[in-house]
C-alpha positions as CSV (number, residue, x, y, z in Angstrom):
1,M,1.9,-42.8,197.1
2,T,2.5,-41.2,200.3
3,D,2.3,-43.9,203.3
4,T,2.4,-42.9,207.0
5,A,4.1,-45.1,209.7
6,H,4.7,-41.9,211.8
7,E,8.4,-42.1,212.4
8,T,10.1,-39.0,213.0
9,V,13.3,-40.0,211.2
10,P,13.5,-43.7,210.0
11,A,15.1,-46.1,212.6
12,E,18.2,-48.1,211.7
13,Q,17.8,-51.1,209.3
14,A,19.7,-53.2,207.2
15,S,21.9,-51.8,204.2
16,V,20.6,-52.1,200.8
17,A,23.9,-51.5,199.3
18,A,25.7,-54.8,199.7
19,S,26.6,-53.8,203.1
20,P,26.0,-55.9,206.4
21,A,23.0,-55.2,208.4
22,A,23.5,-52.3,210.8
23,S,23.2,-54.4,213.9
24,E,25.9,-56.5,212.6
25,Q,28.4,-53.7,212.1
26,P,30.8,-52.0,214.7
27,K,29.3,-48.9,216.0
28,L,30.6,-45.9,214.0
29,S,31.5,-42.5,215.2
30,P,29.5,-39.6,213.7
31,A,32.5,-38.6,211.8
32,D,32.8,-41.9,210.2
33,V,29.2,-42.0,209.2
34,E,29.5,-38.6,207.5
35,S,32.5,-39.8,205.7
36,A,30.8,-42.9,204.6
37,V,27.6,-41.1,203.5
38,F,29.4,-38.4,201.7
39,A,31.3,-41.0,199.9
40,I,28.2,-42.5,198.7
41,G,27.1,-39.0,197.5
42,D,30.4,-38.7,195.5
43,R,29.9,-41.9,193.9
44,A,26.3,-41.1,193.2
45,R,27.5,-37.7,191.5
46,R,29.9,-39.6,189.4
47,A,27.0,-42.2,188.3
48,S,24.7,-39.5,187.7
49,R,27.0,-38.1,184.8
50,T,26.7,-41.5,183.1
51,I,22.9,-42.0,183.4
52,G,22.3,-38.5,182.5
53,R,24.1,-39.0,179.1
54,A,22.3,-42.4,178.6
55,N,19.8,-42.4,175.6
56,R,16.2,-43.6,175.9
57,A,16.8,-47.1,174.4
58,W,19.6,-47.7,176.9
59,K,17.5,-46.6,179.8
60,D,14.3,-48.4,178.7
61,R,16.6,-51.6,178.4
62,A,17.7,-51.3,182.0
63,L,13.9,-50.7,183.2
64,R,12.7,-54.0,181.4
65,A,15.7,-56.0,182.8
66,I,14.9,-54.9,186.3
67,G,11.3,-56.0,185.8
68,A,12.7,-59.4,184.5
69,A,15.1,-59.6,187.4
70,L,12.3,-58.9,190.0
71,K,10.4,-61.9,188.6
72,E,13.3,-64.2,188.6
73,N,14.1,-63.3,192.1
74,E,10.5,-63.3,193.3
75,D,10.9,-66.2,195.8
76,A,14.0,-64.5,197.5
77,I,12.0,-61.2,197.6
78,L,9.1,-62.7,199.2
79,A,11.1,-64.6,201.8
80,A,13.0,-61.4,202.9
81,N,9.3,-59.6,202.9
82,A,8.4,-62.5,205.2
83,K,11.0,-61.8,207.6
84,D,9.8,-58.1,207.7
85,L,6.3,-59.1,208.1
86,E,7.2,-61.6,211.0
87,A,9.2,-59.0,213.0
88,G,6.5,-56.5,212.4
89,L,3.8,-58.7,213.8
90,A,6.1,-59.6,216.8
91,G,6.8,-55.9,217.4
92,G,2.8,-55.1,217.3
93,T,3.1,-53.2,214.1
94,S,-0.3,-52.0,213.0
95,K,-2.6,-53.7,210.5
96,A,-2.5,-50.7,208.1
97,L,1.3,-50.6,208.4
98,L,1.8,-54.2,207.8
99,D,-0.7,-53.8,204.5
100,R,1.7,-51.1,203.3
101,L,4.9,-53.2,204.2
102,A,3.5,-56.5,202.5
103,L,4.6,-57.8,199.0
104,N,3.0,-60.7,197.2
105,P,3.1,-62.0,193.7
106,Q,0.6,-59.7,192.4
107,R,2.2,-56.8,193.9
108,I,5.5,-57.8,192.3
109,D,3.7,-58.1,189.3
110,G,2.4,-54.7,189.7
111,L,6.2,-53.3,190.1
112,V,7.0,-55.2,186.9
113,A,4.1,-53.5,185.0
114,A,4.9,-50.2,186.4
115,L,8.5,-50.4,185.2
116,E,7.2,-51.7,181.7
117,N,4.9,-48.8,181.5
118,L,7.8,-46.4,182.6
119,A,9.8,-47.9,179.5
120,G,6.9,-47.0,177.3
121,L,6.7,-43.5,178.2
122,P,8.8,-40.5,176.4
123,D,12.1,-39.6,177.8
124,P,11.6,-36.2,179.3
125,V,15.2,-35.5,179.2
126,G,15.9,-33.0,176.4
127,T,12.2,-32.1,175.9
128,V,12.1,-28.4,174.6
129,V,10.0,-26.4,177.1
130,R,10.1,-23.1,175.0
131,G,12.3,-21.6,172.6
132,Q,12.7,-18.8,169.8
133,T,15.2,-17.0,167.6
134,L,15.8,-13.5,168.9
135,P,15.8,-10.4,166.8
136,N,19.6,-10.3,166.9
137,G,19.8,-13.9,165.5
138,L,20.5,-15.8,168.6
139,R,18.8,-19.3,169.1
140,M,17.6,-19.8,172.4
141,R,15.7,-22.9,174.0
142,Q,14.9,-24.2,177.5
143,V,15.2,-27.7,177.8
144,N,14.4,-30.4,180.5
145,V,17.6,-32.0,182.2
146,P,18.0,-34.4,184.9
147,M,18.2,-33.2,188.4
148,G,21.4,-35.1,189.1
149,V,21.5,-36.8,192.5
150,V,18.0,-37.5,194.0
151,A,17.7,-38.6,197.6
152,A,14.6,-40.1,199.1
153,I,13.7,-40.8,202.8
154,Y,10.8,-43.0,203.1
155,E,8.8,-45.5,205.5
156,A,7.7,-49.0,205.4
157,R,6.6,-49.5,201.7
158,P,9.2,-51.5,199.8
159,N,7.5,-50.9,196.4
160,V,8.6,-47.3,196.7
161,T,12.4,-48.6,196.4
162,V,11.6,-49.8,192.9
163,D,9.3,-47.0,192.2
164,I,11.7,-44.1,192.9
165,A,14.7,-46.0,191.2
166,G,12.7,-46.6,188.1
167,L,11.7,-43.0,187.9
168,A,15.2,-41.7,188.7
169,L,16.7,-43.9,186.1
170,K,14.1,-42.7,183.1
171,S,14.8,-39.2,184.1
172,G,18.5,-39.7,184.0
173,N,19.1,-39.4,187.7
174,A,21.2,-41.2,190.2
175,V,19.1,-42.1,193.4
176,I,20.2,-42.5,197.2
177,L,17.7,-44.3,199.1
178,R,16.8,-44.4,203.0
179,G,13.9,-46.8,203.6
180,G,12.1,-47.5,206.8
181,S,13.4,-49.9,209.3
182,A,10.3,-52.1,208.8
183,A,11.2,-53.0,205.5
184,A,14.9,-53.6,206.0
185,H,15.2,-57.2,204.6
186,T,13.0,-56.6,201.7
187,N,14.8,-53.3,200.7
188,T,18.2,-55.2,201.0
189,A,17.0,-57.6,198.5
190,L,15.4,-55.1,196.2
191,V,18.5,-52.6,195.8
192,A,20.9,-55.6,195.3
193,I,18.8,-56.7,192.3
194,L,18.6,-53.2,191.2
195,R,22.3,-52.7,191.4
196,D,23.1,-56.1,189.8
197,T,20.8,-55.4,186.9
198,L,22.3,-52.0,186.1
199,D,25.8,-53.4,186.0
200,S,24.5,-56.3,183.7
201,V,23.3,-53.5,181.2
202,G,26.3,-51.6,181.4
203,L,25.2,-48.7,183.6
204,P,26.8,-47.8,186.8
205,A,25.4,-49.7,189.9
206,D,26.1,-46.7,192.1
207,A,23.2,-44.9,190.3
208,V,21.4,-46.6,193.1
209,Q,22.6,-46.6,196.5
210,S,21.4,-46.6,200.3
211,V,22.4,-45.2,203.3
212,D,20.4,-47.5,205.5
213,A,23.3,-49.2,207.2
214,Y,24.1,-45.8,208.9
215,G,20.9,-45.6,210.8
216,R,19.3,-42.3,211.9
217,E,22.8,-40.4,211.6
218,G,23.0,-41.6,208.3
219,A,19.6,-40.1,207.5
220,N,20.7,-36.8,209.3
221,V,24.0,-36.8,207.1
222,L,22.0,-37.2,204.0
223,M,19.9,-34.0,204.9
224,R,23.3,-32.1,205.4
225,A,24.7,-33.4,201.9
226,R,24.2,-30.2,200.2
227,G,26.4,-30.0,196.9
228,R,26.3,-33.9,196.8
229,V,22.5,-34.3,196.7
230,D,20.5,-32.0,194.5
231,V,17.1,-32.6,195.9
232,L,15.5,-34.7,198.8
233,I,12.2,-36.0,198.9
234,P,10.6,-37.2,202.0
235,R,7.8,-39.7,201.7
236,G,5.8,-40.8,204.8
237,G,4.1,-39.6,207.9
238,R,4.0,-35.8,209.2
239,E,6.9,-36.3,211.8
240,L,9.2,-37.8,209.1
241,I,8.3,-35.1,206.6
242,Q,8.5,-32.2,209.0
243,S,11.8,-33.6,210.3
244,V,13.3,-33.4,206.9
245,V,11.6,-30.0,206.0
246,L,13.1,-28.4,209.2
247,N,16.5,-30.1,209.4
248,S,17.7,-30.5,205.7
249,T,20.1,-28.1,204.0
250,V,19.5,-29.8,200.8
251,P,16.6,-28.6,198.9
252,V,13.4,-30.4,199.8
253,I,10.3,-31.3,197.7
254,E,7.6,-31.7,200.5
255,T,5.2,-34.5,200.2
256,G,2.1,-34.4,202.3
257,E,-0.4,-36.5,204.4
258,G,-3.5,-37.1,202.9
259,N,-6.5,-35.9,205.0
260,V,-8.7,-36.3,201.7
261,H,-12.4,-35.3,201.5
262,I,-15.6,-36.0,199.5
263,F,-18.4,-33.7,199.5
264,V,-21.6,-35.4,198.5
265,D,-23.8,-32.4,197.2
266,A,-27.7,-32.5,197.3
267,S,-27.9,-33.7,193.8
268,A,-25.6,-36.5,194.0
269,D,-26.8,-39.9,192.3
270,E,-27.1,-42.6,195.1
271,E,-25.7,-45.2,193.1
272,M,-22.6,-43.3,192.1
273,A,-22.1,-42.1,195.7
274,V,-22.2,-45.6,197.0
275,E,-19.8,-46.8,194.4
276,I,-17.3,-44.0,194.8
277,L,-17.3,-43.9,198.5
278,L,-16.7,-47.7,198.7
279,N,-13.9,-47.6,196.5
280,A,-12.3,-44.3,197.9
281,K,-12.5,-45.9,201.4
282,T,-12.3,-49.6,201.2
283,Q,-10.1,-50.7,198.1
284,R,-6.8,-50.0,199.9
285,P,-7.5,-47.9,203.0
286,S,-3.8,-47.8,204.1
287,V,-2.7,-45.4,201.4
288,C,-2.8,-41.4,201.2
289,N,-5.5,-41.1,198.5
290,T,-8.1,-42.9,200.7
291,V,-10.9,-40.8,201.6
292,E,-10.9,-39.7,205.3
293,T,-13.8,-37.4,205.6
294,V,-17.2,-37.4,203.9
295,L,-19.4,-34.3,204.0
296,V,-22.9,-34.9,203.1
297,H,-25.5,-32.1,202.1
298,R,-28.4,-31.7,204.5
299,D,-30.8,-32.3,201.6
300,S,-29.0,-35.5,200.1
301,T,-31.0,-38.5,200.5
302,V,-28.1,-40.9,200.0
303,L,-26.8,-41.1,203.6
304,P,-28.8,-44.3,204.5
305,A,-27.6,-46.2,201.4
306,V,-23.9,-44.9,201.9
307,A,-23.7,-45.7,205.6
308,R,-25.2,-49.1,205.2
309,A,-22.7,-49.9,202.3
310,L,-19.6,-48.7,204.3
311,A,-20.7,-50.6,207.6
312,G,-21.1,-53.6,205.6
313,K,-17.4,-53.5,204.6
314,G,-16.4,-53.0,208.0
315,V,-15.9,-49.4,208.1
316,R,-16.0,-47.5,211.6
317,L,-18.1,-44.3,211.5
318,H,-17.0,-41.2,213.4
319,V,-19.9,-38.7,213.0
320,D,-21.4,-35.3,213.9
321,G,-24.6,-35.0,215.8
322,R,-27.0,-34.7,212.8
323,T,-25.4,-37.5,211.0
324,M,-25.9,-39.8,213.9
325,A,-29.6,-38.9,214.1
326,A,-30.0,-39.8,210.3
327,L,-28.1,-43.2,210.5
328,P,-30.3,-46.1,209.5
329,E,-31.2,-48.8,211.9
330,G,-28.3,-51.2,212.6
331,V,-25.6,-48.9,211.7
332,R,-23.5,-48.0,214.5
333,A,-21.1,-45.1,214.9
334,E,-19.2,-42.9,217.7
335,A,-19.3,-39.2,218.1
336,A,-16.7,-37.3,216.1
337,T,-14.6,-34.8,217.7
338,D,-12.2,-32.2,216.2
339,H,-9.4,-35.0,216.3
340,D,-11.5,-37.1,213.7
341,W,-11.7,-34.1,211.4
342,A,-7.9,-33.6,211.6
343,T,-7.0,-37.3,211.2
344,E,-5.5,-39.3,208.4
345,Y,-6.8,-42.7,209.6
346,M,-5.1,-44.8,206.8
347,D,-7.4,-47.5,208.1
348,L,-11.1,-48.5,208.1
349,D,-12.4,-45.5,209.8
350,L,-14.2,-42.6,208.3
351,A,-15.4,-39.2,209.6
352,V,-18.7,-38.0,208.5
353,A,-20.6,-34.7,208.8
354,T,-23.6,-33.2,207.5
355,V,-23.3,-29.7,206.1
356,D,-26.0,-27.0,205.2
357,S,-24.6,-25.9,201.8
358,I,-21.3,-26.2,199.5
359,D,-20.4,-22.9,201.2
360,D,-20.1,-24.9,204.6
361,A,-18.5,-27.8,202.9
362,L,-15.8,-25.5,201.3
363,E,-15.1,-24.1,204.7
364,H,-14.7,-27.2,206.4
365,I,-12.2,-28.5,203.8
366,R,-10.3,-25.1,204.1
367,R,-9.9,-25.7,207.8
368,W,-8.9,-29.1,207.9
369,S,-7.5,-30.1,204.6
370,T,-3.9,-31.1,203.9
371,G,-3.9,-29.9,200.6
372,H,-3.8,-33.4,198.8
373,T,-7.1,-34.3,197.3
374,E,-10.6,-33.2,197.6
375,A,-13.7,-34.4,195.5
376,I,-17.1,-33.7,194.8
377,I,-20.1,-36.0,193.7
378,T,-22.7,-33.8,192.1
379,N,-25.2,-33.6,189.3
380,D,-25.0,-29.7,189.4
381,L,-22.6,-28.2,187.0
382,R,-22.3,-24.9,188.6
383,N,-21.4,-26.5,192.2
384,A,-18.9,-28.8,190.2
385,E,-17.3,-25.7,188.7
386,R,-17.2,-24.0,191.9
387,F,-15.8,-26.8,193.8
388,I,-13.1,-26.9,191.3
389,A,-12.3,-23.0,191.4
390,E,-12.3,-22.7,195.2
391,I,-10.3,-25.8,196.2
392,D,-6.7,-25.1,196.7
393,S,-5.5,-28.7,196.7
394,A,-3.0,-30.6,194.6
395,A,-5.9,-32.6,193.0
396,V,-9.7,-31.8,192.6
397,I,-11.9,-34.5,191.5
398,V,-15.4,-34.4,190.1
399,N,-17.6,-37.6,190.3
400,A,-14.8,-40.1,190.6
401,S,-12.8,-41.8,193.2
402,T,-10.0,-40.1,195.2
403,R,-8.1,-43.3,194.6
404,F,-7.1,-41.7,191.1
405,T,-4.5,-39.2,192.8
406,D,-1.7,-41.6,191.6
407,G,1.0,-41.5,189.3
408,G,0.3,-44.6,187.4
409,E,-3.4,-44.0,187.4
410,L,-2.8,-40.5,185.7
411,G,-0.5,-42.0,183.2
412,L,2.7,-40.8,184.8
413,G,4.1,-44.4,185.0
414,A,4.8,-44.1,188.7
415,E,5.4,-41.7,191.4
416,V,7.9,-40.4,193.8
417,G,5.3,-39.0,196.0
418,I,2.2,-36.7,195.9
419,S,3.8,-33.0,196.4
420,T,1.5,-30.8,198.5
421,Q,3.7,-27.7,198.2
422,K,3.4,-25.3,195.3
423,L,6.9,-24.7,194.2
424,H,8.4,-26.7,191.1
425,A,6.0,-29.8,191.5
426,R,2.7,-30.3,193.0
427,G,0.5,-33.3,192.9
428,P,1.9,-36.9,191.8
429,M,5.5,-36.5,190.9
430,G,6.5,-38.5,187.9
431,L,9.2,-38.2,185.2
432,T,9.1,-34.6,184.5
433,E,9.0,-33.6,187.9
434,L,12.4,-35.2,188.6
435,T,14.0,-32.9,185.9
436,T,14.9,-29.2,185.9
437,T,15.7,-27.0,182.9
438,K,18.7,-25.2,181.5
439,W,18.8,-22.5,178.9
440,I,20.8,-23.3,175.6
441,V,21.7,-20.2,173.7
442,Q,23.5,-20.6,170.3
443,G,24.9,-17.6,168.3
444,E,27.1,-16.6,165.4
445,G,29.4,-14.1,167.3
446,Q,26.8,-11.8,168.6
447,V,27.8,-9.6,171.4
448,R,25.7,-7.5,173.7
449,A,25.4,-3.8,173.0
């Protein structure tokens, strides 16, 4: 899931590819960094040829072996993570960022479960998209094939290291990683485990590499590694994503921030609205599918119960004038501004507005949405269908929590990120989204007239 630490380009951090920490290395010239990163790309290209030919059984064996290795090395991973958390606390890192950074036994179990789930999914490589025999006898088909070398630049969530590596492996790709400096020690431990495990099952360790040792300049060179890297996926805050989109010569799949909305229609059931909104805001507020703005129809009666429930969970409300006047006694809030409608809080803050109609709700969402996820709570089938038809976001949800915009929850095994663009991939990016296609044409001597 997309996480937001709001770094423009990740800062220097330790290497995850069996190199000393950046702070321990002699400072390299830009030319030396370029040479080193390009060499990583060349090794990834060679590794991708082996990974791309590996059959499903081989790849699934590797995924399960990685899961087992994570559990075997759990203490070492948590010790490395504790160093990152300690450094974050000392540096004044926000509570939301610390939550994204933190690993614990349960989250490691979640990584292992995601890898097991990936191993159980069909291999997308070789899947026939379409095919036919032409009138001249030519047999043609379009099949899914690996991208080749996938690079990812991301922030502060060490679980992404495992998720992306696992997805890349299952889809037949090599991967080059650039994680956030906040997770330096954790990523070092994780990628070392990934590389050792690949080697142990007979796959090239260079299918997983990192440029972390080369700091910002390493990330910049990675963006210029066109021909060595086939696609680059930024995952993080707006500044990071825009930096990659604007500066990369490598093709980019743009993931986006999640200014997520829920519209509570006049017909919404109170109990359902309370359950959904509590889950969407408080289950894990630091991730991108958390609701950030709630729009309540003026004729809805659920606002008092919803406001009490949210306040009871420590949610800080930012509301417009009509909502402020309708809040029940004892529920405190502050006046909302345009900044609140535009903000992806990723914390226990929530903007709330009262709207006169579904038209007003749609207009508000069109103005402020980032195209990630929008939801409606309603018992009116026509309003549900209109919301689905008119909302132009990667995911549209009816009567369920926005927390379901997630690769694992939607049966994709895991995700590289949530794409908010419209080319190639949109929404949670799983295995199929890390493949492209090629045409295979077979004949018996046909020539074109």
